C-alpha positions as CSV (number, residue, x, y, z in Angstrom):
1,M,47.5,35.6,74.6
2,M,46.8,32.4,76.6
3,K,48.4,29.3,75.5
4,K,47.6,26.1,76.7
5,A,50.0,23.0,76.4
6,L,48.3,19.8,74.9
7,K,50.0,16.7,74.2
8,I,48.9,15.1,70.8
9,L,50.0,12.3,68.4
10,G,53.4,13.0,66.6
11,C,57.0,11.6,67.1
12,I,59.7,12.0,69.9
13,S,62.5,12.2,67.5
14,A,63.7,13.2,64.1
15,A,65.8,10.2,63.1
16,M,68.5,10.8,59.8
17,A,67.7,8.0,57.8
18,F,69.8,5.1,56.9
19,V,70.0,2.5,53.9
20,M,71.3,-0.6,54.5
21,T,74.7,-0.3,54.9
22,G,73.9,2.5,58.0
23,T,75.1,5.5,55.4
24,P,73.0,8.5,55.7
25,V,70.8,9.3,52.9
26,M,71.6,12.3,51.9
27,A,70.1,13.6,48.4
28,E,72.9,16.5,47.9
29,D,75.9,14.4,47.9
30,S,74.4,12.7,44.6
31,S,73.7,14.7,41.4
32,E,71.4,11.4,40.1
33,Q,67.4,12.8,40.0
34,I,65.3,10.6,41.4
35,T,61.5,10.8,40.7
36,I,58.9,8.9,43.1
37,T,55.4,8.3,41.8
38,F,53.0,8.5,45.1
39,W,49.2,7.8,44.6
40,E,46.7,9.2,47.2
41,H,43.3,8.6,47.0
42,I,42.0,12.0,47.3
43,A,41.4,14.1,43.9
44,D,42.8,17.6,45.2
45,V,45.4,16.7,47.4
46,E,47.1,20.4,48.0
47,Y,43.7,21.3,48.9
48,Q,42.2,18.6,50.8
49,A,44.6,17.0,52.6
50,P,47.4,20.1,52.6
51,Q,49.2,18.3,55.4
52,V,50.5,15.4,53.0
53,W,51.0,18.2,50.0
54,D,53.1,20.3,52.9
55,V,55.5,17.9,53.9
56,V,56.1,16.3,50.2
57,Q,56.7,20.1,49.2
58,T,59.5,20.7,51.8
59,Y,61.0,17.4,51.8
60,M,61.8,17.8,47.9
61,E,62.8,21.4,48.8
62,L,65.5,20.3,51.5
63,H,66.5,17.5,48.8
64,P,66.7,19.1,45.5
65,N,67.4,15.6,43.1
66,V,64.2,14.4,44.7
67,T,61.1,15.0,42.8
68,I,58.0,13.2,44.5
69,E,54.9,13.3,41.6
70,I,51.3,13.1,43.8
71,N,49.0,11.9,41.7
72,G,45.5,11.8,43.3
73,A,41.8,10.7,42.7
74,E,39.1,9.8,44.5
75,I,38.8,7.2,46.7
76,E,36.7,4.4,44.1
77,E,38.9,5.4,40.6
78,H,41.9,5.2,43.2
79,S,40.9,1.4,43.9
80,T,40.3,0.8,40.6
81,R,43.1,2.1,39.4
82,L,45.6,0.9,41.7
83,K,43.7,-2.8,41.2
84,L,44.7,-2.5,37.7
85,A,48.1,-1.3,38.5
86,A,48.4,-4.6,40.6
87,Q,47.8,-6.6,37.8
88,S,49.9,-5.3,35.3
89,D,52.7,-5.4,37.9
90,S,52.9,-1.6,37.4
91,L,52.4,-0.2,41.0
92,P,53.5,3.0,41.8
93,D,56.6,3.2,44.2
94,L,54.5,4.9,46.9
95,F,50.5,4.5,47.3
96,Y,47.5,4.6,49.6
97,S,45.7,1.5,49.7
98,R,42.9,0.0,51.5
99,T,44.0,-2.3,54.1
100,P,42.2,-5.7,52.3
101,A,43.5,-5.2,48.8
102,A,47.1,-4.8,49.9
103,R,46.4,-7.8,51.9
104,D,45.7,-9.4,48.7
105,M,48.4,-7.8,47.1
106,I,51.4,-8.6,49.7
107,K,50.4,-12.3,49.1
108,E,51.3,-11.8,45.6
109,G,54.7,-10.2,46.2
110,L,53.6,-6.8,45.4
111,I,54.2,-4.6,48.2
112,A,57.3,-4.2,50.0
113,D,58.7,-5.6,53.7
114,L,59.4,-3.0,55.3
115,T,60.1,-4.1,58.9
116,D,64.2,-4.2,59.1
117,D,64.5,-0.3,57.3
118,L,61.6,0.5,59.9
119,T,62.9,-1.2,62.9
120,A,66.6,-0.6,62.6
121,D,65.8,3.0,63.9
122,E,64.5,2.0,67.5
123,D,64.0,5.5,68.7
124,F,61.3,6.1,65.6
125,V,59.7,3.0,65.2
126,N,58.8,3.6,69.1
127,G,57.4,6.4,68.5
128,F,54.6,5.5,67.0
129,L,51.2,5.4,68.9
130,N,50.4,2.0,70.1
131,G,48.5,-0.4,67.4
132,M,49.9,2.0,65.0
133,T,51.8,-0.2,63.0
134,D,49.5,-3.1,63.1
135,I,47.4,-2.0,60.6
136,L,49.3,-4.4,58.2
137,N,51.1,-6.6,60.0
138,I,51.3,-9.7,58.7
139,D,53.6,-12.4,60.5
140,G,55.4,-9.5,62.6
141,K,56.2,-8.1,59.3
142,I,55.2,-4.9,58.8
143,Y,54.0,-3.8,55.0
144,G,52.8,-0.3,55.9
145,I,52.2,2.6,57.9
146,P,48.9,4.4,58.5
147,A,48.3,7.7,56.4
148,E,46.5,8.8,59.6
149,I,44.3,8.2,62.4
150,Q,41.0,7.4,61.7
151,A,38.7,9.5,64.3
152,N,35.9,9.6,63.1
153,G,32.5,11.9,64.4
154,I,30.4,14.6,64.5
155,W,30.8,18.4,64.3
156,Y,28.2,21.0,65.8
157,N,27.8,24.4,64.6
158,K,26.8,25.7,68.1
159,V,25.7,28.8,66.7
160,L,22.7,26.8,65.8
161,F,22.0,25.0,68.5
162,D,21.9,28.2,70.5
163,Q,19.5,30.0,67.9
164,C,17.4,27.0,68.7
165,G,17.7,27.1,72.8
166,L,19.5,23.7,72.0
167,E,22.4,22.2,73.5
168,I,24.9,19.9,71.4
169,P,23.3,15.9,72.0
170,E,25.1,13.2,73.6
171,T,22.7,10.6,73.9
172,Y,21.0,9.4,71.2
173,D,17.5,10.5,73.0
174,E,18.9,13.7,73.0
175,L,20.0,14.0,69.2
176,L,16.0,12.7,67.9
177,N,14.8,16.4,69.9
178,C,17.8,18.0,68.3
179,C,16.5,16.9,65.2
180,K,13.0,17.6,65.1
181,V,13.4,21.5,66.9
182,L,16.4,22.4,64.0
183,R,13.7,21.2,61.1
184,K,10.9,23.0,62.8
185,N,13.2,26.1,62.5
186,G,13.6,25.2,58.7
187,I,17.8,24.2,59.6
188,T,18.8,21.0,58.2
189,P,20.0,18.4,61.4
190,M,23.3,16.8,59.7
191,A,24.8,17.6,56.6
192,R,25.4,13.9,54.9
193,G,25.3,12.9,51.1
194,T,25.1,9.1,50.4
195,K,26.5,9.6,47.0
196,D,29.8,8.9,48.1
197,S,28.7,5.6,50.3
198,F,32.1,5.6,52.4
199,A,31.2,9.2,54.4
200,V,29.2,7.0,57.4
201,W,31.9,7.5,59.9
202,C,30.0,8.8,62.6
203,L,27.5,5.9,62.1
204,T,30.2,3.6,62.2
205,N,31.1,4.6,65.9
206,M,27.5,3.8,66.8
207,F,27.7,-0.1,64.8
208,C,30.2,0.1,67.5
209,R,27.7,0.6,70.4
210,F,25.9,-2.2,69.0
211,G,28.1,-4.8,69.4
212,F,29.9,-5.0,66.7
213,Y,32.6,-6.4,68.0
214,D,31.1,-9.1,69.7
215,H,29.8,-10.4,66.5
216,I,31.7,-10.1,63.6
217,D,34.4,-12.9,64.2
218,N,32.1,-15.0,64.5
219,I,30.4,-13.8,61.8
220,L,33.6,-13.9,59.1
221,A,34.3,-17.8,60.3
222,G,30.3,-18.3,59.2
223,Q,29.2,-19.1,62.7
224,E,27.0,-16.1,63.1
225,K,24.6,-13.7,60.6
226,W,24.9,-10.2,60.2
227,N,21.0,-10.7,60.9
228,N,21.5,-10.9,64.7
229,E,19.2,-9.3,67.5
230,D,21.9,-6.2,68.1
231,F,22.7,-5.6,64.3
232,I,19.0,-5.4,64.0
233,K,18.8,-2.8,66.7
234,F,21.5,-0.2,64.7
235,F,19.8,-0.1,61.4
236,E,16.5,0.1,62.9
237,K,18.3,3.8,64.4
238,L,19.4,4.7,61.1
239,E,15.8,4.1,59.8
240,E,14.3,6.5,62.9
241,M,17.3,9.1,61.7
242,T,15.8,9.0,58.2
243,E,12.2,9.3,59.2
244,A,13.0,11.8,61.1
245,G,14.9,14.4,58.9
246,M,17.9,14.1,60.3
247,W,19.7,14.3,56.3
248,P,19.7,16.8,54.2
249,D,16.6,16.7,51.5
250,N,18.4,15.7,48.5
251,V,20.9,13.5,50.4
252,T,21.4,11.2,47.4
253,S,22.2,13.8,44.9
254,L,24.9,14.8,47.6
255,G,28.9,13.4,47.8
256,Y,31.0,14.1,51.0
257,A,32.6,17.5,49.5
258,E,28.9,19.1,49.2
259,S,27.9,18.1,52.5
260,K,30.7,19.7,54.0
261,E,30.4,22.7,51.8
262,L,26.7,22.8,53.5
263,F,28.5,22.8,57.1
264,V,30.7,25.4,56.4
265,A,28.2,27.3,54.9
266,G,26.6,27.8,57.6
267,N,23.0,26.0,57.1
268,A,23.9,22.1,58.3
269,A,23.5,22.2,62.4
270,M,26.0,19.3,62.3
271,L,28.9,17.1,59.5
272,D,29.0,13.9,59.5
273,S,33.3,13.9,59.5
274,G,36.3,13.4,61.8
275,V,39.4,15.3,62.4
276,W,41.1,15.5,59.3
277,D,38.5,18.8,58.8
278,T,40.1,20.1,61.8
279,G,42.4,23.2,59.9
280,T,39.3,23.6,57.7
281,F,36.9,24.6,60.0
282,D,39.8,26.8,62.0
283,S,39.9,28.5,58.9
284,C,35.9,29.2,59.1
285,E,34.2,32.8,60.3
286,F,32.5,31.1,62.9
287,K,35.6,28.6,64.3
288,D,34.9,29.7,67.8
289,S,31.3,28.1,67.4
290,I,32.5,24.5,66.3
291,Y,32.4,21.6,68.1
292,F,33.2,17.3,67.9
293,N,32.8,15.0,69.6
294,W,32.8,11.0,69.4
295,G,28.7,11.2,68.5
296,P,25.8,9.9,70.7
297,T,25.9,7.2,73.2
298,F,22.0,4.7,73.2
299,S,20.3,3.5,76.1
300,D,19.4,0.4,74.2
301,G,23.0,0.0,73.3
302,V,25.1,-3.5,73.4
303,G,28.2,-3.2,75.5
304,N,30.2,-0.2,76.4
305,Q,28.6,3.2,74.8
306,E,31.8,5.4,75.9
307,I,33.5,4.3,72.7
308,S,35.6,6.5,70.5
309,M,37.1,6.4,67.7
310,K,40.9,6.6,67.9
311,A,41.9,3.8,65.1
312,A,44.3,3.7,62.2
313,S,43.7,4.5,58.8
314,F,44.6,2.5,55.5
315,P,48.1,2.5,55.1
316,Y,50.6,3.6,52.7
317,C,52.4,1.1,51.1
318,V,55.7,0.9,48.9
319,S,56.1,-1.3,45.6
320,A,58.1,-4.4,45.9
321,K,59.3,-3.4,42.5
322,V,61.0,-0.8,43.4
323,K,63.0,-2.6,46.4
324,E,64.1,-5.1,44.0
325,E,64.9,-3.5,41.1
326,D,65.8,0.0,42.3
327,P,68.1,0.0,46.1
328,E,68.5,3.3,46.1
329,K,65.0,4.9,45.0
330,Y,64.0,2.9,47.6
331,A,66.6,4.1,50.3
332,V,65.2,7.7,49.2
333,I,61.9,6.3,49.8
334,I,62.5,5.0,53.0
335,D,64.3,8.4,54.4
336,F,60.7,10.4,53.1
337,L,58.5,7.9,55.1
338,K,60.9,8.4,58.3
339,F,61.5,12.2,57.8
340,Y,57.2,12.0,57.2
341,Y,56.9,10.4,60.6
342,G,59.6,12.4,62.3
343,Q,59.3,15.6,63.9
344,E,60.2,17.8,61.0
345,G,57.0,16.2,59.0
346,T,54.5,16.0,62.1
347,K,55.8,19.5,62.8
348,I,54.0,20.4,59.7
349,I,51.2,18.0,60.1
350,V,50.2,18.9,63.3
351,E,51.4,22.6,64.0
352,D,51.2,24.4,60.5
353,N,47.8,22.4,59.4
354,Q,46.0,21.2,62.8
355,C,46.0,17.5,62.2
356,I,46.6,14.7,64.3
357,A,49.4,12.2,63.7
358,I,49.6,8.8,64.2
359,T,52.7,9.2,66.5
360,K,54.1,10.5,70.6
361,Y,54.2,14.7,69.9
362,E,53.9,17.7,72.2
363,V,53.0,20.8,71.2
364,D,51.6,24.0,72.4
365,I,48.8,25.4,70.9
366,D,47.2,28.6,70.7
367,E,43.2,28.2,71.7
368,E,42.6,31.8,70.5
369,E,43.9,30.9,67.3
370,H,43.1,27.8,67.1
371,P,39.6,27.1,69.1
372,V,38.3,24.2,66.9
373,F,42.1,22.1,67.0
374,A,42.2,22.8,70.8
375,R,38.6,20.6,71.4
376,V,39.7,18.1,69.0
377,L,43.0,17.3,71.2
378,E,40.4,17.2,74.3
379,K,38.9,14.8,72.9
380,I,42.0,12.6,71.5
381,N,42.9,12.9,74.8
382,D,39.9,11.6,76.6
383,E,39.6,8.1,78.5
384,W,36.8,7.2,75.9
385,E,38.2,3.6,74.7
386,S,39.1,3.0,70.7
387,P,38.8,-0.1,69.0
388,V,42.6,-0.9,67.1
389,F,40.8,-0.4,63.8
390,A,37.1,1.0,62.5
391,P,34.7,-1.3,61.5
392,N,35.3,-0.9,57.6
393,M,38.8,-1.5,58.1
394,Y,38.4,-4.5,60.0
395,L,36.5,-6.3,57.3
396,P,38.4,-8.4,54.7
397,G,38.1,-8.6,50.7
398,D,35.3,-6.8,48.8
399,I,32.6,-6.9,51.8
400,E,33.6,-3.2,52.7
401,P,31.7,-2.0,49.8
402,A,28.6,-4.1,50.7
403,Y,28.9,-2.5,54.6
404,H,28.7,0.5,53.2
405,D,25.7,-0.1,50.8
406,A,24.0,-1.3,53.5
407,I,24.1,1.7,55.2
408,T,23.8,4.3,52.9
409,G,20.5,1.4,51.6
410,V,18.8,2.3,55.0
411,L,19.4,5.8,54.9
412,N,18.4,6.7,51.2
413,G,15.3,3.9,52.4
414,V,16.1,1.3,49.8
415,Y,16.4,-1.4,52.4
416,T,14.7,-2.1,56.0
417,A,17.0,-2.5,58.6
418,E,16.5,-6.4,58.3
419,E,16.6,-6.6,54.9
420,A,20.1,-4.9,54.8
421,C,21.4,-7.6,57.1
422,D,20.0,-10.2,54.9
423,Y,21.9,-8.0,52.1
424,L,25.1,-8.3,53.9
425,D,24.7,-12.1,54.6
426,N,24.1,-12.6,50.8
427,Q,26.5,-10.6,50.1
428,M,29.2,-13.2,52.1
429,V,28.4,-15.9,50.1
430,V,28.3,-14.0,46.6
431,L,31.7,-12.7,47.8
432,G,33.2,-16.2,48.2
433,L,33.9,-15.2,51.4
434,L,31.5,-18.4,53.3
435,D,30.8,-21.4,50.9
């Protein structure tokens, strides 16, 4: 069976965690039971994020006196309960947080500074990819580590393209033509649901091809508007795709999970998602025909069109309260994080679950057994540039939901391109981001 060595993201070494005194954290040496509460942003962690679940279960097997209680909830519910917990000073020990919310909690002294405990182990901290420890780096201090790499794009079922005599599109014009032909053949072009407004990942990539980062700093500073020529062109593309029938007819009633099921069932030619779905698609009966790329380039785009998305995701954070009040539990949390991002945890994430880690790693992938993963790795290792942060993760405060609402508003026919931009400009004022 042919194998091909592919370099992927993972950790170069697994360092034993140390408490502040330099003493190894060996749970087996202590009879005291330690329970860590861990809040995740997905409802069913075991099914939806098996890589996280498996690392946690393995860690507990190796540390019998440690219990990690995973409590999952859908992202909006998770964000709401996290906000309430912050207000009542009852945050879980370890939790996933959107970056803007985490920054607010840092200002209130609710999130632990992890800098000394992570950087004391030079091999460990140097194992991260460039920029991965910057997602929640404030004044040179590390307050969180990305949960995963945010690699957005479009998945393709090549069987359906072949049935219609189509090639996988590389340009926007080719994408529109594919949409027309697929529709003519009774096939939904791209699975998508606007019920979950955050599920606009490949569209975020497209936004970068219309000068998002050329304008956004000035917009946030009040020197420019969302309603500008480049951004209107981007939203006009969303209007064109919607009018062409790119999405399912019942797009407004579908969520992300239902959209993925539509694709997995072979009823849609494309899916807007990311590399976190690699393991699922490598288990599909038509896995040999599933491909992934960064989405189309635009002849009338702004700037470099070969833009990928290999950015840091939202981070995992640790409660400042547990660091201050329970040093022993805090030391175990640090030990768990080093296990999670170390060699053993990364092996579980990468080799066992076909997920992309945020640290340096090398592995042999059996391309016959995991063809989808092998193709994803080729994209991860291509030469297309990536911003450090995905656009939604770069935005401050409460503007991120408005950003998603503006995009889905156009997809649902609620806003025109110009109205979507005006909505965002108005929200900047309403949310107190501008005077």
